[in-house]
C-alpha positions as CSV (number, residue, x, y, z in Angstrom):
1,M,0.7,-17.9,-14.7
2,V,-0.7,-17.3,-10.9
3,V,1.1,-13.9,-9.8
4,E,0.5,-13.3,-6.2
5,E,0.0,-10.1,-4.7
6,K,1.9,-10.9,-1.4
7,A,4.7,-12.0,-3.4
8,V,5.1,-8.9,-6.0
9,A,4.0,-6.2,-3.0
10,L,6.9,-7.9,-0.8
11,A,9.4,-7.7,-3.6
12,L,8.7,-4.0,-4.1
13,A,8.9,-3.3,-0.5
14,L,12.3,-5.0,-0.3
15,R,13.8,-3.0,-3.4
16,T,12.2,0.1,-2.4
17,A,13.6,-0.2,1.3
18,S,17.0,-1.0,-0.4
19,R,17.0,2.1,-2.4
20,L,16.1,4.4,0.6
21,R,18.4,3.0,2.8
22,A,21.3,3.8,0.1
23,A,20.1,7.2,0.4
24,G,20.6,7.2,4.3
25,I,16.9,6.9,5.1
26,G,15.5,4.8,7.8
27,V,13.0,2.1,6.5
28,V,10.7,-0.2,8.7
29,L,8.9,-2.5,7.0
30,S,5.9,-4.4,8.2
31,R,7.2,-7.9,7.2
32,T,10.5,-8.8,5.4
33,D,9.7,-12.6,4.2
34,D,6.4,-14.9,3.4
35,S,5.3,-14.7,6.7
36,L,2.9,-12.9,9.1
37,P,5.0,-11.4,12.4
38,G,2.8,-11.9,15.4
39,A,0.1,-13.9,13.7
40,Q,-1.4,-16.2,16.1
41,P,-3.2,-19.5,15.2
42,S,-6.6,-18.1,16.4
43,D,-6.6,-15.7,13.0
44,Y,-6.5,-18.5,10.7
45,T,-9.5,-20.9,9.7
46,A,-9.9,-24.0,11.1
47,D,-7.6,-25.5,8.2
48,G,-4.9,-23.1,9.1
49,T,-4.4,-22.0,5.7
50,T,-6.7,-18.7,5.5
51,L,-7.1,-15.3,7.8
52,T,-10.4,-15.2,9.0
53,A,-11.9,-11.5,9.0
54,D,-11.0,-11.0,12.7
55,G,-7.3,-12.3,11.8
56,V,-6.9,-9.9,8.9
57,L,-8.2,-7.0,11.3
58,A,-5.4,-8.4,13.8
59,D,-2.5,-8.7,11.3
60,L,-3.7,-5.0,10.2
61,Q,-3.4,-3.8,13.7
62,R,0.2,-5.1,14.0
63,R,1.2,-3.3,11.0
64,I,-0.1,-0.1,12.1
65,D,1.3,-0.8,15.8
66,R,4.9,-1.3,14.1
67,A,4.5,1.9,12.1
68,N,3.6,4.0,15.1
69,A,6.5,2.8,17.3
70,S,9.3,3.1,14.5
71,G,8.1,6.7,14.9
72,A,7.6,6.6,11.2
73,R,7.1,10.1,9.2
74,V,5.2,8.7,6.5
75,L,3.5,5.2,5.7
76,L,3.1,3.8,1.7
77,S,1.0,0.6,1.4
78,I,1.8,-1.2,-1.7
79,H,-0.9,-3.2,-3.3
80,L,-1.7,-4.7,-6.3
81,N,-5.3,-4.5,-8.1
82,A,-7.8,-6.3,-9.4
83,Y,-11.2,-6.5,-11.3
84,D,-13.5,-8.5,-13.0
85,D,-12.8,-6.9,-16.3
86,P,-9.2,-8.2,-17.3
87,S,-9.0,-5.5,-19.9
88,V,-9.1,-2.9,-17.0
89,R,-5.5,-1.6,-16.0
90,G,-3.7,1.2,-14.7
91,T,-2.2,2.6,-11.2
92,E,-4.1,4.5,-8.6
93,T,-3.2,5.7,-5.2
94,F,-5.4,6.3,-2.2
95,Y,-5.6,8.6,1.1
96,D,-7.7,9.2,3.8
97,P,-9.3,12.4,4.1
98,S,-10.9,12.3,7.6
99,R,-7.4,12.2,9.6
100,P,-6.0,15.6,10.8
101,F,-2.7,15.4,8.7
102,A,-5.1,14.9,5.7
103,S,-3.7,17.4,3.6
104,E,0.0,16.0,4.1
105,S,-1.9,12.5,3.3
106,Y,-3.1,13.6,0.1
107,R,0.5,15.3,-0.7
108,F,2.3,12.2,-0.1
109,A,-0.3,10.3,-2.5
110,R,0.2,12.9,-5.3
111,L,3.5,12.5,-5.0
112,V,3.3,8.6,-5.0
113,Q,0.6,8.7,-7.9
114,T,2.8,11.3,-10.1
115,S,6.0,9.2,-9.7
116,V,5.1,6.0,-10.5
117,V,3.0,7.3,-13.7
118,Q,6.0,9.1,-15.1
119,A,8.4,6.6,-14.4
120,L,6.0,4.2,-16.5
121,W,5.5,6.7,-19.5
122,Q,9.1,7.7,-19.3
123,N,10.0,4.1,-20.1
124,G,7.7,3.6,-23.0
125,Y,4.7,2.2,-21.0
126,D,1.4,3.5,-21.6
127,T,-0.4,2.7,-18.0
128,P,-3.3,4.5,-17.6
129,D,-3.3,7.2,-14.9
130,R,-6.5,6.4,-12.6
131,G,-5.3,9.6,-10.4
132,V,-5.8,9.9,-6.5
133,S,-8.8,9.2,-4.9
134,D,-10.0,9.1,-1.0
135,D,-10.8,6.1,0.7
136,T,-14.3,7.1,1.8
137,D,-15.1,6.4,-2.1
138,L,-14.5,2.6,-1.7
139,I,-16.8,-0.2,-0.4
140,A,-14.7,-1.9,1.9
141,D,-15.0,-5.7,3.0
142,R,-16.2,-6.5,6.5
143,L,-13.4,-6.8,8.8
144,G,-14.0,-8.2,12.2
145,A,-15.3,-6.5,14.8
146,L,-15.3,-3.4,12.6
147,D,-19.1,-2.1,12.0
148,P,-19.9,-2.3,8.3
149,S,-20.2,1.5,8.1
150,Y,-16.3,2.0,8.4
151,H,-15.5,2.4,4.9
152,Y,-12.3,3.2,5.1
153,L,-8.7,1.6,4.4
154,V,-7.7,0.6,7.9
155,L,-4.0,1.4,7.5
156,L,-5.0,4.9,6.6
157,G,-8.1,5.5,8.6
158,P,-9.3,6.9,11.7
159,G,-9.3,4.8,15.0
160,V,-12.3,2.9,16.4
161,P,-12.2,3.0,20.5
162,G,-12.0,-0.3,21.5
163,Q,-11.4,-2.0,18.4
164,L,-8.9,0.0,16.5
165,R,-5.8,2.0,16.9
166,P,-5.0,4.0,14.2
167,S,-2.0,5.0,12.4
168,T,-0.1,8.4,13.4
169,M,1.4,9.7,10.5
170,P,0.7,10.7,6.7
171,G,-0.1,8.0,4.6
172,A,-1.1,6.4,1.3
173,L,-1.9,3.0,-0.5
174,N,-0.8,2.5,-4.2
175,E,-2.3,0.0,-6.5
176,V,0.3,0.2,-8.8
177,F,-1.4,-2.7,-11.5
178,F,-3.8,-4.9,-12.2
179,L,-3.1,-8.7,-11.5
180,T,-6.1,-9.4,-13.5
181,N,-4.9,-7.7,-16.5
182,P,-2.4,-10.4,-18.1
183,A,0.2,-7.7,-19.5
184,E,0.4,-5.8,-16.2
185,A,0.6,-9.2,-14.2
186,T,3.4,-10.4,-16.0
187,A,5.1,-6.8,-16.5
188,V,5.2,-6.5,-12.8
189,T,7.0,-10.1,-12.3
190,T,10.3,-8.8,-13.9
191,A,13.1,-7.3,-12.2
192,E,13.3,-4.4,-14.6
193,M,9.8,-3.2,-13.9
194,Q,10.0,-4.1,-9.9
195,D,13.3,-2.0,-10.1
196,L,11.4,0.7,-12.2
197,I,8.4,1.1,-9.5
198,A,10.7,1.3,-6.6
199,A,12.6,3.7,-8.0
200,A,9.4,5.5,-8.0
201,Y,8.2,4.7,-4.7
202,A,11.9,6.0,-3.1
203,Q,11.5,9.1,-5.2
204,A,8.2,10.1,-4.0
205,I,8.9,9.4,0.0
206,E,12.3,11.5,-0.4
207,Q,10.2,14.1,-2.1
208,F,7.7,14.0,0.6
209,L,10.4,14.3,3.6
210,R,12.1,17.4,2.0
211,G,8.6,18.9,1.7
212,A,8.1,19.0,-2.0
213,R,4.6,19.3,-3.6
214,S,3.6,17.2,-6.5
215,P,2.8,19.5,-9.7
């Protein structure tokens, strides 16, 4: 079974947005279907199937600009992990420590990580808690015009004059499962698991907006 990150991430985002809106919280999504809003033909390789490095950067910039234009108070980036060893599993959350609002990003990352892990454990899943990490520990892929020394997550990290406009609100990126782990890849395709994770994300966002701190 092949599980695509983009499909699962979108499903989780839509379910999370639905819960937040039901609670009276405004939500803006970077996409609502299997498309990349604003994408240009020049963003893709010659066969039109894959984004180039510059195309990936352009797509991330459009997502940042949309978040900034919305006036959002917090940004959650939803992802799924991968590793060469299929036995590796667990959930992990990243934040950027270099921004002026780093302490708030860290608080949000802790809330997300705690909410997801507790929801999984309380429902009988023994998912490893991989904790909260700062994005400077990552070895990032080279993205287009960005210098190789830029080791931040683009959605969360600092700007680069003339190359990258940064997000203007606290944020975190959650890697909820490893798609390279067969058990986690299978579980995250189910409606039950997606609802469980979405509820955890919504709870963390609501807690953050209320000023709560993670234990």
